MIMARSE-619475 format. One record per residue (C-alpha): residue number from 1; x, y, z. Coordinates in pm, 1 decimal, always signed. Each point is the difference from the previous one (the first is absolute). Example, Ala and Ser with C-alpha at 12.3 -4.5 7.8 and 13.67 -1.06 7.14 Angstrom:
BEGIN
{1,{+1230.0,-450.0,+780.0}}
{2,{+137.0,+344.0,-66.0}}
//
This chain:
BEGIN
{1,{+9.2,-4.5,+2.6}}
{2,{+117.3,+342.0,-96.1}}
{3,{+59.6,+259.1,+285.9}}
{4,{-180.3,+289.3,-120.2}}
{5,{+180.8,+232.2,+224.0}}
{6,{+349.7,-88.1,-135.9}}
{7,{+197.4,+247.8,-172.2}}
{8,{-50.3,+101.0,-372.6}}
{9,{+147.9,-212.2,-277.1}}
{10,{+206.6,+256.9,-201.3}}
{11,{+31.7,-82.3,-363.0}}
{12,{+173.3,+182.8,-276.3}}
{13,{-168.3,-28.1,-334.2}}
{14,{+185.0,+98.7,-322.6}}
{15,{+21.5,-61.7,-369.5}}
{16,{+122.3,+134.5,-332.1}}
{17,{-216.4,+229.6,-184.8}}
{18,{-268.6,-173.8,-186.7}}
{19,{+51.5,-330.1,+185.9}}
{20,{-334.9,+10.6,+174.7}}
{21,{+85.9,+100.3,+342.3}}
{22,{-299.9,+253.4,+32.2}}
{23,{-229.0,-290.0,-77.8}}
{24,{+163.7,-208.1,+293.5}}
{25,{-29.8,+277.9,+216.7}}
{26,{-368.8,+47.9,-68.6}}
{27,{-47.5,-402.5,+43.6}}
{28,{+184.0,+9.2,+334.8}}
{29,{-221.2,+294.0,+106.2}}
{30,{-315.3,-210.9,-85.5}}
{31,{+131.9,-283.2,+201.2}}
{32,{+30.1,+193.5,+313.6}}
{33,{+363.6,+150.6,-24.2}}
{34,{+45.5,+366.5,+118.8}}
{35,{+185.9,+140.7,-298.0}}
{36,{+218.7,+312.5,+22.0}}
{37,{+66.0,+140.6,-327.3}}
{38,{+321.2,+212.0,-16.8}}
{39,{-79.3,+149.1,-336.9}}
{40,{-341.4,+111.5,+116.2}}
{41,{+151.4,+160.4,+307.0}}
{42,{+242.8,+176.7,-190.0}}
{43,{-271.5,+159.1,-215.4}}
{44,{-206.2,+43.6,+325.3}}
{45,{+278.6,+216.1,+174.9}}
{46,{+77.1,+234.7,-290.2}}
{47,{-390.2,+55.1,-57.1}}
{48,{-127.8,+362.3,-44.6}}
{49,{+3.4,+196.9,+315.2}}
{50,{+258.8,-218.5,+175.2}}
{51,{+309.9,+90.5,+175.1}}
{52,{+171.8,-251.3,-242.0}}
{53,{-119.1,+164.4,-304.0}}
{54,{+121.6,+349.2,+151.7}}
{55,{+334.3,-141.7,+66.8}}
{56,{+32.1,-163.3,-360.7}}
{57,{-88.7,+361.9,-159.8}}
{58,{+251.3,+196.4,+220.3}}
{59,{+268.7,-254.4,-89.3}}
{60,{-74.4,-30.5,-383.9}}
{61,{-221.9,+297.0,-60.5}}
{62,{-352.8,+62.4,-82.1}}
{63,{+14.4,-97.6,-379.2}}
{64,{-53.9,-355.7,+133.8}}
{65,{-358.0,+100.2,+98.7}}
{66,{-301.4,-40.4,-248.4}}
{67,{-242.2,+291.3,-49.4}}
{68,{-217.1,-140.0,+276.5}}
{69,{+285.6,-23.6,+243.9}}
{70,{+71.6,-361.1,-2.7}}
{71,{+341.1,-146.7,-43.1}}
{72,{+50.8,-55.1,-379.0}}
{73,{+130.4,-364.0,+36.4}}
{74,{+107.4,-35.6,-373.9}}
{75,{+224.0,+321.3,+43.5}}
{76,{+129.8,-128.4,+324.0}}
{77,{+72.9,-340.5,-142.9}}
{78,{+183.5,+152.1,-301.3}}
{79,{+229.5,+212.4,+217.5}}
{80,{+99.4,-293.9,+227.8}}
{81,{+4.3,-291.9,-238.4}}
{82,{+345.5,+64.8,-145.6}}
{83,{+139.5,+238.8,+289.4}}
{84,{+106.8,-217.8,+296.5}}
{85,{+75.6,+311.6,+211.1}}
{86,{-351.2,+154.3,-53.8}}
{87,{-132.5,-343.8,+82.2}}
{88,{+170.7,-0.9,+325.3}}
{89,{-117.0,+342.1,+78.2}}
{90,{-352.8,-108.6,-58.8}}
{91,{+34.1,-331.3,+203.4}}
{92,{+136.8,+207.3,+297.5}}
{93,{-337.0,+171.5,+4.1}}
{94,{-229.6,-276.4,-66.9}}
{95,{+158.6,-301.4,+168.4}}
{96,{-11.1,+116.2,+357.6}}
{97,{-362.8,+105.6,-58.7}}
{98,{-96.9,-321.8,-138.5}}
{99,{+181.8,-201.9,+268.8}}
{100,{-205.7,+201.4,+280.2}}
{101,{-324.3,-103.1,-174.2}}
{102,{+105.5,-359.4,-24.7}}
{103,{+83.7,-18.0,+370.8}}
{104,{-334.3,+158.6,+67.7}}
{105,{-189.5,-242.1,-215.2}}
{106,{+176.4,-294.9,+137.1}}
{107,{-58.6,+95.1,+359.9}}
{108,{-365.1,+22.4,-78.5}}
{109,{-33.6,-346.0,-182.0}}
{110,{-197.2,-277.8,+195.1}}
{111,{+204.0,-213.7,+241.9}}
{112,{+143.4,-296.6,-180.2}}
{113,{-68.0,+139.7,-347.0}}
{114,{+199.2,-85.3,-312.5}}
{115,{+145.0,+326.5,-97.4}}
{116,{+113.5,+24.4,-340.4}}
{117,{+226.3,+287.0,-101.7}}
{118,{-35.8,+51.6,-386.7}}
{119,{+330.8,+148.8,-93.1}}
{120,{+94.5,+11.8,-359.7}}
{121,{+391.4,+54.9,+62.3}}
{122,{+37.4,-205.2,+303.1}}
{123,{+295.3,-188.7,-167.5}}
{124,{+175.9,+340.0,-79.6}}
{125,{-73.6,+138.9,+351.2}}
{126,{+200.1,-277.1,+180.5}}
{127,{-278.3,-31.3,+265.8}}
{128,{-111.4,-351.9,-77.2}}
{129,{+120.5,-139.3,+318.1}}
{130,{-211.3,+224.4,+206.9}}
{131,{-291.3,-228.5,-88.0}}
{132,{-105.6,-334.5,+127.6}}
{133,{-48.2,-125.1,-347.5}}
{134,{+33.3,+155.9,-371.3}}
{135,{-237.4,-78.3,-285.3}}
{136,{+134.3,+59.7,-346.3}}
{137,{-223.9,+18.7,-301.8}}
{138,{+197.5,-79.5,-330.3}}
{139,{-74.4,-51.0,-360.3}}
{140,{+217.1,-42.5,-322.2}}
{141,{+131.7,+316.3,-157.5}}
{142,{-204.5,-57.9,-317.6}}
{143,{-313.1,-31.3,+210.8}}
{144,{+65.6,+316.6,+175.9}}
{145,{+72.4,+205.7,-303.0}}
{146,{-322.3,-147.7,-190.8}}
{147,{-213.8,+110.5,+314.0}}
{148,{+129.2,+350.0,-8.6}}
{149,{-39.1,+49.4,-361.2}}
{150,{-358.2,-162.6,+19.0}}
{151,{-101.4,+143.4,+316.3}}
{152,{+164.9,+343.9,+25.0}}
{153,{+72.0,+88.2,-346.9}}
{154,{+366.2,+18.0,+48.3}}
{155,{+262.4,-42.2,-301.1}}
{156,{+201.7,-326.0,+40.0}}
{157,{+288.6,+235.8,+41.5}}
{158,{-133.6,+185.9,+300.7}}
{159,{-101.5,-332.0,+162.2}}
{160,{+340.5,-147.2,-29.1}}
{161,{+158.6,+336.3,+134.7}}
{162,{-236.0,-37.0,+320.0}}
{163,{+99.3,-376.4,+52.8}}
{164,{+363.7,+106.3,-39.9}}
{165,{-42.4,+281.3,+282.1}}
{166,{-120.9,-266.1,+243.2}}
{167,{+182.2,-269.8,+183.8}}
{168,{+63.8,-322.1,-191.8}}
{169,{-222.1,-305.6,+38.1}}
{170,{+326.8,-166.1,+176.5}}
{171,{+9.3,+271.0,+248.7}}
{172,{-366.8,-39.7,+99.2}}
{173,{+12.4,-371.8,-9.3}}
{174,{+281.8,+19.6,+239.1}}
{175,{-203.6,+154.6,+284.5}}
{176,{-315.5,-218.8,-79.0}}
{177,{-147.7,-211.8,+288.0}}
{178,{-281.3,-78.0,-257.2}}
{179,{+13.7,+43.1,-392.7}}
{180,{-302.9,+16.5,-201.1}}
{181,{+44.4,-46.8,-345.1}}
{182,{-281.8,+194.6,-158.9}}
{183,{-35.2,-154.2,-362.3}}
{184,{-327.3,-184.2,+5.4}}
{185,{-342.5,+110.5,+56.0}}
{186,{-175.5,+205.1,+277.0}}
{187,{-124.7,-317.8,+170.7}}
{188,{+333.5,-146.3,+5.3}}
{189,{+161.9,+299.2,+144.5}}
{190,{-293.0,-5.8,+264.5}}
{191,{+91.7,-354.6,+98.9}}
{192,{+366.0,+87.9,+52.5}}
{193,{-60.8,+307.7,+197.6}}
{194,{-284.0,-187.4,+221.9}}
{195,{+275.5,-273.8,+90.7}}
{196,{+254.5,+263.6,+100.7}}
{197,{-263.9,+191.4,+204.9}}
{198,{-62.8,-316.4,+180.2}}
{199,{+346.5,-51.9,+83.8}}
{200,{+43.5,+367.7,+103.7}}
{201,{-299.9,-32.6,+259.2}}
{202,{+160.2,-321.1,+149.9}}
{203,{+313.5,+233.8,+67.4}}
{204,{-190.7,+186.8,+237.3}}
{205,{-15.2,-287.0,+260.5}}
//
């Protein structure tokens, strides 16, 4: 019998672009996991009217705002994509705010919950060993490219450039406690996730 008062099981979830990580995250949430989405929090902490957005504007200038006063994400992305120094300046603003929200959300999760941290760049961050388990979602590169071209309207060159900018599949596999090969149907994917979630729940005891 599981002790519902046990500490949370902290799980890192990661995967390359267009591997299906977001779908796995959604399935885990349906199964009862508490999902903390780092990308969503990164958007939240620089939303219109927040101290985070004010700090970004002070650092990079008001030209990064839309006419409505929101952060122009395309302009911000273009600015930091090939400029590591600019990216680090942005991260120095956003990351502490995101971490603060993560701690807050984790603190308020139900006792004994499986808390899944959805972190696209987990392999790059060097924080994999801070979790009880790491779930890595993977797919062959040609499948990733096909999905980005089909679903996002990107060119093949754009898709390959984005893949090249991320950790290699080998880097991600090296941190995996559980590896999900997302090459089949949604039903097959769900079966893999259900099996892993059952094992994660068992870790609570």
